[in-house]
C-alpha positions in Angstrom: -12.5 -4.6 8.6 -13.7 -1.2 7.2 -13.2 0.0 3.6 -9.5 0.8 3.0 -8.5 -1.1 6.1 -4.9 -2.0 6.9 -3.3 -4.8 8.9 -0.9 -3.6 11.5 1.3 -5.2 14.1 -0.4 -5.4 17.4 0.8 -2.7 19.8 2.4 -0.5 17.2 1.2 3.1 16.8 0.6 4.7 13.5 2.6 7.8 14.5 6.3 8.3 15.1 9.2 8.3 12.7 8.8 6.0 9.8 12.5 5.1 9.9 12.7 4.0 13.5 15.8 2.2 14.6 15.4 -1.6 14.9 16.7 -3.8 17.7 19.9 -4.5 15.7 20.7 -0.8 15.3 19.7 -0.5 11.6 17.1 1.8 10.2 13.7 0.2 9.7 12.4 1.0 6.2 9.4 -0.1 4.2 9.8 -2.9 1.7 7.4 -4.5 -0.8 6.9 -8.2 -0.2 5.8 -10.3 -3.3 3.5 -13.1 -2.1 2.0 -16.2 -3.7 -1.3 -15.5 -5.5 -4.1 -14.8 -3.0 -1.9 -15.2 0.0 -1.6 -11.5 1.0 -3.9 -11.6 4.0 -2.4 -14.8 5.4 1.1 -13.5 5.0 0.3 -10.3 6.7 -1.4 -12.2 9.6 1.7 -14.3 10.0 3.9 -11.2 10.1 1.8 -9.9 12.9 2.3 -13.1 14.8 6.0 -12.8 14.4 6.1 -9.1 15.5 6.9 -7.8 12.1 5.2 -4.5 11.3 3.1 -5.0 8.2 0.7 -2.9 6.0 -1.9 -4.5 3.7 -3.9 -1.8 1.9 -7.3 -3.1 1.1 -10.7 -2.1 -0.4 -14.2 -3.6 -0.4 -16.0 -4.9 -3.4 -19.2 -6.8 -4.0 -19.0 -10.2 -5.6 -21.9 -12.3 -6.8 -21.9 -16.0 -6.2 -24.7 -18.6 -6.5 -25.8 -17.9 -2.9 -26.1 -14.1 -3.5 -24.1 -11.0 -3.4 -21.4 -10.6 -0.7 -19.1 -7.8 0.3 -15.4 -9.0 0.3 -12.2 -7.3 1.2 -9.5 -7.4 -1.4 -5.9 -6.2 -1.5 -5.3 -2.9 -3.4 -2.1 -4.3 -4.7 -2.8 -8.0 -5.6 0.3 -10.2 -4.9 1.9 -7.6 -2.6 2.0 -6.6 1.1 4.4 -4.2 2.8 6.7 -4.6 5.8 8.8 -2.2 7.8 12.0 -3.9 8.9 15.7 -3.5 9.3 17.4 -5.2 6.3 19.0 -7.6 8.8 15.5 -9.0 9.4 14.9 -10.0 5.8 15.5 -13.7 6.4 12.8 -13.7 9.0 10.4 -12.3 6.4 11.4 -14.8 3.7 10.8 -17.7 6.1 7.0 -16.9 6.2 5.0 -19.4 4.2 3.5 -17.7 1.1 6.3 -15.1 0.7 8.0 -15.3 -2.7 10.6 -12.5 -2.3 11.3 -9.0 -1.1 11.1 -6.7 -4.2 14.4 -5.2 -5.3 17.1 -5.3 -7.9 20.0 -7.8 -8.3 18.9 -9.8 -5.3 19.0 -6.8 -3.0 15.7 -5.5 -1.5 14.9 -1.9 -2.5 13.2 0.2 0.2 10.2 2.3 -0.7 9.9 6.0 0.1 8.4 6.3 3.6 6.1 9.0 2.5 4.6 6.7 -0.2 3.4 4.2 2.4 2.6 6.7 5.2 0.4 8.9 2.9 -1.4 5.8 1.6 -2.0 4.6 5.1 -3.3 8.0 6.3 -5.6 8.2 3.2 -7.1 4.8 3.8 -7.7 5.5 7.5 -9.4 8.8 6.6 -11.8 6.8 4.3 -10.5 8.0 0.9 -12.1 5.8 -1.8 -9.5 3.7 -3.6 -9.5 0.8 -6.1 -6.9 -1.0 -8.1 -6.1 0.5 -11.6 -3.9 -0.5 -14.5 -0.3 0.8 -14.1 0.0 4.2 -15.7 3.1 6.2 -16.5 1.8 8.6 -19.1 -0.9 11.3 -18.7 -1.6 14.7 -17.2 0.5 14.8 -14.0 -1.1 16.5 -11.0 0.0 17.2 -7.4 -2.5 16.7 -4.6 -2.5 19.9 -2.5 -4.9 19.1 0.3 -6.1 16.1 2.4 -4.3 13.0 3.6 -2.5 12.5 0.2 -1.0 16.0 0.2 2.2 16.2 -1.8 1.7 13.0 -3.8 1.8 13.2 -7.6 -0.3 11.1 -9.9 -2.1 11.1 -13.2 -5.5 12.8 -13.6 -8.5 10.7 -14.7 -12.0 12.1 -15.1 -14.9 9.6 -15.2 -18.6 10.2 -15.0 -18.2 13.7 -13.7 -15.8 12.8 -10.9 -12.1 13.7 -10.5 -9.8 10.9 -9.7 -6.0 10.5 -9.6 -4.1 7.4 -10.4 -1.2 6.9 -7.9 1.5 4.5 -8.8 4.2 2.6 -6.9 6.9 2.3 -9.6 8.9 -0.4 -7.8 6.1 -2.9 -8.0 4.5 -1.4 -11.1 1.1 -1.2 -9.6 -1.4 1.7 -9.5 -4.5 2.6 -7.6 -7.3 5.0 -8.4 -8.3 7.4 -5.6 -11.1 9.9 -5.3 -9.9 13.5 -4.9 -11.7 16.8 -4.8 -11.0 18.8 -8.0 -10.1 22.0 -6.0 -7.3 20.1 -4.2 -5.2 19.5 -7.4 -2.5 21.5 -9.1 -0.6 20.7 -12.3 2.7 19.1 -11.4 5.9 20.7 -12.7 
């Protein structure tokens, strides 16, 4: 898979309303799925086999082993993948081997903002460079004004002459670092 690839249910299109109505008449929303350590890819593959729409944001890194350097694809949010389901389908998700739980509060899964997932998906498909980053809540907040991540807010980070933004998903307390042009940023209010 290419850099920033995503696993998607076969036959699904990337377009359309992100809150489509499921077969049982309930709105399909995005949920974070906590997986066992290093089971993100196998869980997403099993979701596809069960006709559950899934999204596994990934990046490529070079790892060095005894037999040389190898390019590997790793999840942007280790321990998590995302599904778009009607809440009535949660038992089907929880039955998949490797799934720990649907992320939420007081035993109730909490949906993610559709725009959070859709903008991330668009950015990865457009080839925006991204990598995992430590979870940040404090720093100079900026709003992205152009490109596939338009409208998203994050924390500005400057390293080695490049402008980057740390985007966080508060529900799972994970962040990623994305490359952004300096002229496509504005201070958030």
